[in-house]
C-alpha positions in Angstrom: 102.6 -0.9 140.5 100.3 -0.5 137.5 99.9 -3.3 135.1 101.3 -2.9 131.6 97.7 -3.1 130.2 96.5 -0.2 132.5 99.6 1.8 131.6 98.9 1.4 127.8 95.3 2.3 128.3 96.3 5.6 130.1 98.8 6.4 127.4 96.2 5.8 124.6 93.7 8.0 126.5 96.2 10.8 126.8 97.1 10.6 123.1 93.4 10.8 122.2 92.8 14.1 124.1 92.5 17.0 121.7 95.1 19.7 122.3 98.0 21.3 120.5 98.6 20.0 117.0 101.4 17.5 116.6 104.8 19.0 116.3 106.1 19.3 112.8 109.6 18.1 111.9 110.7 21.6 111.1 109.0 24.9 112.0 109.3 27.8 109.5 110.7 29.9 112.3 113.5 27.3 112.8 115.0 28.2 109.4 118.1 30.4 109.9 117.6 32.0 106.5 114.6 34.0 105.2 114.3 35.8 101.9 112.1 38.7 101.0 111.6 40.0 97.5 110.2 43.5 96.6 107.9 43.9 93.6 109.4 45.9 90.7 107.7 48.2 88.2 109.6 48.5 85.0 108.9 50.8 82.0 109.1 49.2 78.6 112.6 50.0 77.2 113.8 51.0 80.7 115.7 49.5 83.6 115.3 49.1 87.4 116.7 47.0 90.2 115.0 44.1 92.1 115.9 44.0 95.7 116.3 40.6 97.4 116.6 40.9 101.1 118.3 38.1 103.0 117.9 37.8 106.7 120.0 35.4 108.8 119.4 34.3 112.3 121.8 35.4 115.0 125.1 33.5 114.9 124.7 32.3 111.2 126.7 33.5 108.2 126.7 32.9 104.5 130.1 32.5 102.8 131.0 34.9 100.0 132.5 34.0 96.7 135.2 33.0 96.2 134.8 30.3 98.8 137.8 29.9 101.2 138.4 26.2 100.5 137.6 23.7 97.7 134.9 22.0 99.9 133.0 25.2 100.6 130.8 27.2 98.3 130.3 31.0 98.0 126.8 32.4 97.6 125.3 33.1 94.2 121.9 34.2 92.8 120.9 33.3 89.3 117.7 34.8 87.8 116.1 33.6 84.6 115.0 36.3 82.0 111.5 36.0 80.6 108.8 37.9 78.7 111.1 40.7 77.4 112.6 41.3 80.8 116.3 40.6 81.1 117.9 39.9 84.5 121.6 40.9 84.7 124.2 39.5 87.2 123.1 39.8 90.8 125.1 42.3 92.8 126.0 41.2 96.4 127.2 43.8 98.9 130.9 43.8 100.0 131.3 40.9 102.4 132.6 41.2 105.9 136.2 40.0 106.1 137.1 37.7 109.0 140.0 35.4 109.8 139.3 31.7 109.5 140.4 29.8 112.7 141.9 27.0 110.6 144.9 28.9 109.3 144.3 32.6 109.6 143.0 32.8 106.0 140.8 35.8 105.3 137.2 34.7 104.6 134.4 36.8 103.2 130.9 36.4 104.6 127.6 38.1 105.3 125.6 38.1 108.6 122.4 39.7 109.8 120.3 41.4 107.1 121.7 42.4 103.7 120.4 43.2 100.2 121.2 41.6 96.9 120.4 43.9 93.9 119.4 42.4 90.5 119.6 44.8 87.6 116.6 44.4 85.2 116.1 45.7 81.7 112.8 45.6 79.7 112.9 45.4 75.9 111.5 48.5 74.2 108.7 46.3 72.7 108.0 44.4 75.9 104.2 44.1 76.4 102.8 45.7 79.5 101.7 43.3 82.2 102.8 41.2 85.1 105.6 38.6 85.0 107.4 36.5 87.6 111.2 36.0 87.2 112.3 32.8 88.7 115.7 32.6 90.5 117.7 30.3 92.7 119.9 31.4 95.6 122.7 29.0 96.2 124.5 29.3 99.6 126.4 27.6 102.4 125.6 28.5 106.0 128.4 28.8 108.5 128.0 28.8 112.2 130.9 29.0 114.6 133.4 26.6 113.0 130.9 24.4 111.3 129.8 24.5 107.6 126.4 23.3 106.6 125.8 21.5 103.3 125.2 23.6 100.3 121.6 24.6 100.0 119.4 26.4 97.4 116.3 28.5 97.8 114.0 29.3 94.9 112.8 32.8 94.6 110.3 34.8 92.5 110.7 38.4 91.5 107.3 40.0 90.7 107.7 42.4 87.8 105.1 44.7 86.3 106.1 46.1 82.9 104.3 49.4 82.1 104.2 51.6 79.0 107.1 54.1 78.8 106.2 57.7 79.5 106.1 59.9 76.5 109.2 62.0 75.9 111.3 59.7 78.0 112.4 57.7 75.0 111.3 54.6 76.8 114.4 54.5 79.0 114.4 55.1 82.7 117.6 56.1 84.4 119.5 53.2 85.8 119.5 53.1 89.6 122.8 52.4 91.4 123.2 50.9 95.0 
């Protein structure tokens, strides 16, 4: 049987050998939710939509608003207007309707990959240039019969305001989902 001193020496030697970096508490790939935001080009005096793509890992869902119970929260996305660009209310797709196991109540939720559309309008006198609209996604993950605590994710929407084309009156046609 090895002595405790010899055992500690071997452990110390093994720990000092270079190799894989130490494990982090949470790998990015372990996050069940990822968000992608497409850049938007917006004519002064015009409108466009920012597309926020939400991707959920298999087995996870996000609750829709209205939430099914007082202790759960439906998803929302608030975006702050800035620099002559106004962000309107975010438009979530129609949720999937499923029956809750606790009482057969119908619950709205999203799974997989889905897009949230944020209508944007630029003031007619908005100066051309780049802006970043800051937003916050608020959501509650659901997996099987368990609800996670409410979480938030900060997002940025890159917006480039350009001069309106002559003859267009500065307004671009609004796009619809």
